[in-house]
C-alpha positions in Angstrom: -6.7 74.4 -102.2 -10.5 74.8 -101.7 -12.9 72.9 -99.5 -16.3 71.4 -100.2 -19.1 69.7 -98.2 -19.8 66.0 -98.2 -23.4 66.9 -99.0 -22.6 69.2 -101.9 -24.6 72.2 -100.7 -21.9 74.9 -100.6 -19.6 76.5 -103.1 -15.9 75.8 -102.6 -14.3 77.8 -99.8 -10.8 78.6 -98.6 -9.0 76.9 -95.7 -9.5 79.9 -93.4 -13.2 79.9 -94.2 -13.4 76.2 -93.6 -11.8 76.5 -90.2 -14.2 79.3 -89.2 -17.3 77.5 -90.6 -16.5 74.2 -88.8 -19.7 72.2 -89.7 -20.7 72.9 -93.3 -23.7 75.1 -93.6 -25.6 72.4 -95.4 -25.1 70.0 -92.4 -22.3 68.1 -94.0 -18.6 67.9 -93.2 -15.9 69.9 -95.0 -13.2 68.1 -97.1 -10.5 69.2 -99.6 -11.8 69.6 -103.1 -9.0 67.2 -104.2 -6.6 65.1 -102.1 -2.9 66.0 -102.9 -0.3 63.3 -103.3 3.3 63.4 -102.1 5.9 62.9 -104.9 9.0 60.7 -104.4 11.3 63.7 -104.4 9.5 65.3 -101.5 9.4 62.0 -99.6 13.2 61.7 -99.8 13.6 65.3 -98.6 11.2 64.8 -95.7 12.9 61.7 -94.3 15.1 63.6 -91.9 12.7 66.4 -91.0 11.6 67.2 -87.4 7.9 67.0 -86.5 7.5 70.7 -86.9 9.3 70.8 -90.3 7.1 67.9 -91.5 4.0 69.6 -90.3 4.9 72.7 -92.3 5.3 70.7 -95.5 2.1 68.7 -95.0 0.0 71.8 -94.0 1.2 73.6 -97.1 -0.4 70.9 -99.3 -3.8 71.8 -97.8 -3.4 75.5 -96.7 -2.8 78.0 -99.5 -4.3 81.1 -97.9 -2.0 81.6 -95.0 1.5 82.9 -95.8 4.3 80.3 -95.2 6.1 82.5 -92.7 2.9 83.0 -90.7 2.1 79.3 -90.9 5.5 78.4 -89.5 5.1 80.8 -86.6 1.8 79.2 -85.8 3.4 75.7 -85.9 6.3 76.8 -83.7 4.0 78.3 -81.1 1.7 75.3 -81.1 4.3 72.7 -80.4 6.4 74.7 -78.0 3.9 73.6 -75.3 5.0 69.9 -75.7 7.3 68.3 -73.2 9.1 65.9 -75.6 11.4 67.3 -78.3 10.1 64.9 -80.9 6.4 65.9 -80.1 5.1 62.4 -80.9 8.0 60.0 -80.1 8.0 56.4 -81.1 9.1 53.6 -78.8 9.4 49.9 -79.6 8.0 47.4 -77.1 8.3 43.8 -78.2 6.8 43.4 -81.6 4.8 46.7 -81.4 5.8 50.3 -82.0 4.0 52.7 -79.6 3.4 56.2 -81.0 3.2 58.4 -77.9 0.7 61.1 -78.5 0.4 62.3 -74.9 3.2 64.8 -74.4 1.1 67.9 -74.9 -0.2 70.1 -72.1 -3.3 67.9 -71.3 -1.5 64.6 -71.8 -3.8 63.4 -74.7 -3.5 63.1 -78.4 -6.1 65.9 -78.9 -3.3 68.4 -78.0 -1.6 67.8 -81.3 -4.5 69.2 -83.2 -6.0 71.6 -80.7 -2.9 73.6 -79.9 -2.6 74.2 -83.6 -6.3 75.0 -84.1 -6.4 77.5 -81.2 -3.5 79.4 -82.7 -5.1 79.3 -86.2 -8.3 80.8 -84.7 -6.3 83.5 -83.0 -4.4 84.3 -86.3 -7.6 84.6 -88.3 -9.5 86.7 -85.7 -6.6 89.1 -85.3 -6.4 89.4 -89.1 -10.1 90.1 -89.4 -10.7 92.0 -86.2 -13.6 89.7 -85.3 -14.7 87.6 -82.3 -15.9 84.0 -82.0 -17.6 81.7 -79.5 -16.4 78.1 -79.7 -18.8 75.3 -78.8 -17.8 71.7 -78.5 -18.7 68.3 -77.0 -16.3 66.0 -75.4 -16.2 62.4 -74.3 -13.2 63.3 -72.1 -9.9 64.6 -73.7 -11.1 66.9 -76.4 -12.6 69.3 -73.8 -9.5 69.9 -71.8 -7.3 70.0 -74.9 -9.6 72.6 -76.5 -9.7 74.7 -73.3 -5.9 74.7 -73.0 -5.7 75.7 -76.7 -7.7 78.9 -76.3 -7.7 79.7 -72.5 -7.0 83.4 -72.0 -7.1 84.3 -75.7 -8.7 87.5 -76.6 -11.6 87.5 -79.0 -12.6 83.9 -78.0 -15.1 82.4 -75.6 -15.3 78.6 -75.3 -18.3 76.5 -74.2 -17.5 72.8 -73.7 -20.2 70.2 -73.1 -19.3 66.9 -71.4 -21.5 64.0 -70.1 -22.1 64.5 -66.4 -20.1 62.0 -64.4 -19.3 60.0 -67.5 -15.7 61.1 -67.9 -12.8 60.1 -65.7 -12.3 62.2 -62.5 -9.0 63.6 -63.9 -10.6 64.5 -67.2 -13.3 66.4 -65.4 -10.8 68.3 -63.2 -8.6 69.2 -66.2 -11.6 71.0 -67.6 -13.4 72.4 -64.7 -10.3 73.8 -62.9 -9.6 76.1 -65.8 -11.4 79.2 -64.6 -10.3 81.8 -67.1 -13.1 84.2 -67.8 -13.4 83.0 -71.4 -13.9 79.3 -70.4 -17.4 77.8 -69.7 -17.8 74.1 -68.7 -21.2 72.5 -69.1 -22.0 69.1 -67.7 -24.9 67.5 -69.6 -27.2 65.0 -67.9 -26.8 62.2 -70.4 -24.2 60.6 -72.7 -21.6 62.0 -75.0 -23.9 61.3 -77.9 -26.5 63.5 -76.3 -23.9 66.3 -75.9 -22.7 65.8 -79.5 -26.3 65.9 -80.8 -26.9 69.2 -79.1 -23.7 70.7 -80.6 -24.7 69.6 -84.1 -28.2 70.9 -83.7 -26.9 74.3 -82.6 -24.6 74.4 -85.6 -27.5 73.5 -87.9 -29.4 76.5 -86.5 -27.8 78.9 -89.0 -29.3 82.1 -87.7 -28.1 81.3 -84.2 -24.7 80.2 -85.5 -24.3 83.5 -87.4 -25.6 85.8 -84.7 -23.2 84.4 -82.1 -20.2 83.7 -84.4 -20.0 80.1 -83.5 -16.8 78.0 -84.2 -16.2 74.3 -83.8 -13.3 72.5 -82.1 -14.6 69.0 -82.4 -13.1 66.8 -85.1 -15.9 68.0 -87.4 -13.4 70.9 -87.9 -11.2 70.0 -90.8 -8.1 71.6 -89.2 -8.3 68.9 -86.4 -8.0 66.1 -89.0 -5.2 67.9 -90.9 -3.0 68.3 -87.8 -3.4 64.6 -87.0 -2.2 63.5 -90.5 1.3 64.6 -89.6 2.0 62.0 -86.9 1.0 59.1 -89.2 3.5 60.3 -91.8 6.1 61.0 -89.1 5.8 57.5 -87.7 5.9 56.0 -91.1 9.3 57.6 -91.8 10.6 56.5 -88.4 9.5 52.9 -88.7 10.5 52.3 -92.3 13.9 53.8 -91.5 14.4 51.5 -88.5 13.0 48.3 -90.1 13.7 48.7 -93.8 10.1 47.8 -94.5 8.2 50.1 -96.8 4.7 49.1 -95.6 3.3 49.3 -92.1 0.0 48.9 -90.2 -1.5 51.3 -87.7 -3.8 50.3 -84.8 -6.0 53.2 -83.7 -8.3 53.2 -80.7 -11.3 55.3 -81.9 -14.9 56.0 -81.2 -15.6 59.2 -83.2 -13.7 58.1 -86.3 -11.6 61.3 -86.4 -8.2 59.9 -85.5 -8.4 57.0 -87.8 -9.8 59.1 -90.6 -6.7 61.2 -90.4 -4.8 57.9 -91.0 -7.1 57.2 -94.0 -6.1 60.6 -95.5 -2.4 59.9 -94.7 -2.8 56.5 -96.4 -4.1 58.2 -99.5 -1.5 60.9 -99.8 1.5 58.5 -99.3 2.6 56.1 -102.0 0.3 53.1 -102.5 0.9 50.4 -99.9 2.9 52.7 -97.5 0.1 52.2 -95.0 -1.2 48.7 -95.6 -4.0 48.5 -93.2 -5.7 50.7 -90.6 -6.8 48.6 -87.6 -9.9 50.2 -86.1 -10.0 49.3 -82.4 -13.2 49.8 -80.4 -14.2 49.0 -76.9 -17.6 47.4 -76.1 -19.3 50.3 -77.9 -18.7 48.4 -81.2 -20.6 50.4 -83.8 -17.6 50.9 -86.0 -16.4 47.3 -85.6 -19.8 46.1 -86.8 -19.5 48.4 -89.7 -16.1 47.0 -90.7 -16.8 43.4 -90.1 -20.4 43.1 -91.1 -21.4 46.3 -93.0 -23.8 47.1 -90.1 -23.7 50.7 -89.0 -26.6 50.9 -86.4 -26.9 52.7 -83.1 -27.3 50.8 -79.9 -27.1 51.7 -76.2 -23.9 53.4 -74.9 -22.0 51.1 -72.5 -19.8 52.7 -69.8 -16.3 51.4 -69.9 -12.8 52.2 -68.5 -12.0 53.9 -71.9 -14.7 56.6 -71.7 -13.4 58.6 -74.6 -14.6 55.8 -76.9 -18.0 55.4 -75.3 -19.7 56.6 -78.4 -22.5 55.3 -80.6 -22.6 57.9 -83.4 -19.2 58.6 -85.0 -19.2 62.2 -86.1 -16.4 61.8 -88.7 -17.9 58.7 -90.3 -19.7 60.8 -93.0 -16.3 61.9 -94.4 -15.3 58.3 -95.0 -18.7 57.5 -96.5 -18.2 60.3 -99.0 -15.1 58.6 -100.3 -16.6 55.1 -100.1 -19.4 56.4 -102.4 -16.8 57.8 -104.9 -17.5 61.4 -103.8 -21.2 61.2 -104.5 -22.6 64.0 -102.5 -26.2 63.2 -103.3 -25.9 59.6 -102.0 -24.0 60.8 -98.9 -26.6 63.4 -98.1 -29.5 60.9 -98.7 -28.0 58.2 -96.5 -27.2 60.5 -93.6 -30.5 62.2 -93.6 -32.0 58.7 -93.5 -29.6 57.7 -90.7 -30.8 60.6 -88.6 -34.3 59.2 -88.8 -33.8 55.5 -88.4 -30.3 55.2 -86.7 -29.0 52.5 -89.1 -27.2 52.0 -92.4 -26.4 48.8 -94.2 -23.6 48.2 -96.7 -23.7 45.5 -99.4 -21.0 42.9 -100.1 -19.3 45.1 -102.8 -18.9 48.0 -100.5 -17.9 45.7 -97.6 -15.0 44.4 -99.7 -13.8 48.0 -100.2 -14.2 48.8 -96.5 -12.2 45.7 -95.5 -9.4 46.7 -97.9 -9.1 49.9 -95.9 -9.7 48.6 -92.4 -9.5 45.6 -90.1 -11.3 45.9 -86.7 -11.8 44.3 -83.3 -14.1 45.2 -80.4 -12.2 44.7 -77.1 -14.0 43.7 -74.0 -13.4 45.2 -70.5 -11.6 42.1 -69.2 -9.4 42.1 -72.4 -8.6 45.7 -71.9 -7.5 45.3 -68.3 -5.7 42.1 -69.1 -3.7 43.8 -71.9 -2.6 46.6 -69.5 -1.5 43.9 -67.0 0.3 41.7 -69.5 2.0 44.5 -71.3 3.2 46.0 -68.1 4.5 42.6 -67.0 6.3 41.9 -70.3 7.7 45.4 -71.1 7.5 47.4 -67.8 5.4 49.9 -69.8 2.0 51.2 -68.7 -0.8 51.6 -71.2 -3.9 53.7 -70.6 -7.1 51.8 -71.3 -7.7 53.4 -74.7 -4.2 52.4 -75.8 -4.7 48.9 -74.4 -7.7 48.5 -76.6 -5.5 49.5 -79.6 -2.7 47.1 -78.6 -5.2 44.2 -78.1 -6.7 44.8 -81.5 -3.3 45.1 -83.1 -2.3 41.7 -81.8 -5.5 40.2 -83.2 -5.6 41.9 -86.6 -2.0 43.0 -87.6 -0.2 41.1 -90.4 2.8 39.1 -89.2 4.9 40.3 -92.1 4.7 44.1 -91.6 5.5 46.3 -88.6 2.5 47.6 -86.6 2.3 51.0 -84.9 -0.3 51.5 -82.1 -1.4 55.0 -81.3 -1.0 55.8 -77.5 -3.7 58.3 -77.1 -3.5 59.3 -73.5 -1.1 59.2 -70.5 -2.1 56.2 -68.2 -2.3 58.6 -65.1 -5.4 60.1 -66.6 -7.2 56.8 -66.0 -5.6 55.8 -62.7 -8.5 53.7 -61.5 -8.4 51.3 -64.5 -4.6 51.1 -64.3 -4.8 50.3 -60.6 -7.4 47.6 -61.2 -5.2 46.1 -63.8 -1.8 46.1 -62.1 -2.6 46.5 -58.4 -0.9 49.9 -58.0 -1.5 53.5 -59.1 0.5 55.0 -61.9 2.9 57.7 -61.1 1.2 61.2 -61.3 3.0 63.5 -63.8 3.5 67.2 -62.7 0.7 68.4 -65.0 -1.9 66.4 -63.0 -0.7 67.0 -59.4 -2.9 69.1 -57.1 -5.8 69.4 -59.5 -8.3 68.2 -56.8 -7.3 71.2 -54.6 -7.9 73.8 -57.3 -11.0 75.9 -57.6 -13.4 74.5 -60.2 -16.4 75.9 -62.1 -19.0 74.0 -64.0 -22.8 74.2 -64.8 -24.9 71.1 -64.9 -27.6 71.3 -67.6 -30.4 69.2 -68.9 -29.7 67.6 -72.4 -31.9 70.2 -74.2 -30.8 72.3 -77.2 -32.8 75.4 -76.1 -31.3 75.3 -72.6 -27.8 75.2 -73.9 -28.5 77.9 -76.5 -29.9 80.2 -73.8 -26.8 79.7 -71.7 -24.5 80.6 -74.6 -26.6 83.6 -75.6 -26.2 85.2 -72.2 -22.4 84.7 -72.2 -21.3 84.9 -75.8 -18.9 87.5 -77.2 -20.6 89.7 -79.7 
C-alpha cells in the first residue's frame, strides 16, 4: 500500500514515510493510493474479534511496511493503557447506541489514535536511529492525548499549541501539568483556527520542517484517521449482531472533519449499505452543516460554546473528502483549496450537493439544545453526556432514519466539561481518578502571540536535532 497527496504533487510513498511526513510536501493531505475493500469471508471471520484483533486486521490492509509481529506489539502496547477491556464499548440507551470512546488515559476519543501514533513514531525512530519534533494544534482533547502518547519517549519532543483560555479548565490542566522535559505547551492568543493556521504554515515551510525534523499529530496525519476507522467497524459488528439489521447510521460530533472522515472510509471499505448515513453534528460553528445542507463552505466568526473542541471554522480534514467528491481529481482539489485560502469560501452545485447528501445528513445544534439534551438524556436514562456527545445525540434524533439503528459517538467523558454538565442538571459530574488533583499539580505553559515566526523561534531553541 502506497500513499499519495490530495494535490498530486508527490510520488507515492510508504506508510512509514506518510506517518513521518504528516502534511504532504505539496501542501495537500495524504491518502491511500487505493481504498481496500473487505471481502465477505473476512467479515465472517472478524465478527467475534476483540478490538485489538480487529485493529490488526484493518491496519494490515493499509500498512504493508511494518512486519505483522511488530504491528501487533504496537497495538498491544497502545491499548493496554485503556481502562475498559473492550476499549470502545457500546451501550444502548433508549433508541440510541452510545459508542464510548473515552476510556483512554485522557478520557477522550483522541486516545484511540494517539496512543497508537505515539508508538508508531517510537518504532520508526528506533528503527532509523533518528529524532523528531512533533508540532500540533488542539481545540482541547488532541493536545492532552498527543502529550500522553509521547511523554517521556526518547527521540521525541512535542510542541502543542492551544487557544489561550478557550479550552475547558480540565483540558488545559491535562496538558499543562505534564512537565516531562520533552513536552512544551504553548497557549496562543487567539482561536483554534489561528493555532491550526500557524501549524500548517510551519509545515509548509519545507526548509524549516526538514531542518527540525517536524512530525504531525493532528488529524492531518493519516495514521490518526486509520486508527479511528477501527471503532466504526467494531461498532457495526456489535450493533448488527444485537439487532439483526445489516445497515446502521452513525452520528458524529465533529468540527475538524477527522472523526467523521474515518467513518467515511469505513463506509467505503465495508459492504455497500453497511453504514447507511453519516450524521454530521456541529454546534453553533456550523461551517460543515452549511456545506452538507446548502453546499456552502464559507468561513465565519468562531463562536465560543460549551463544546469547545468543535469551535472551529476551518476543518483541516475536509480536503480529503473533497478529493473523493471530485473523483480523485488532484488538479481540481489543489485549485479549489488554493482559492479557498485566498477567499475563505467554496460553493458546490446541485449535482455535487446530491452526492454530498447521499453520504451525510447534518444538523447544527444550539447551546440551549445542547444543555437541554444533557438534561433530558440524564433524566430519561440516568446517563451523563458531555456537551460534544449531546450535540451528536441531538443531531441523531433529528436526522436518523427510523428504520435503522443509530450509533452516536461519545467523544469525551462528561467530567471534562463539568461546568456545562452542572449547568444542565444542577450538579457536578463525579470526577474520575484520572482527573482528581490536577489543579494541585505543577504546571508549565508559555503564552505566545499568534505569529508564525514567534512560534518557529520558540521551537528552534528547544528542538531535538
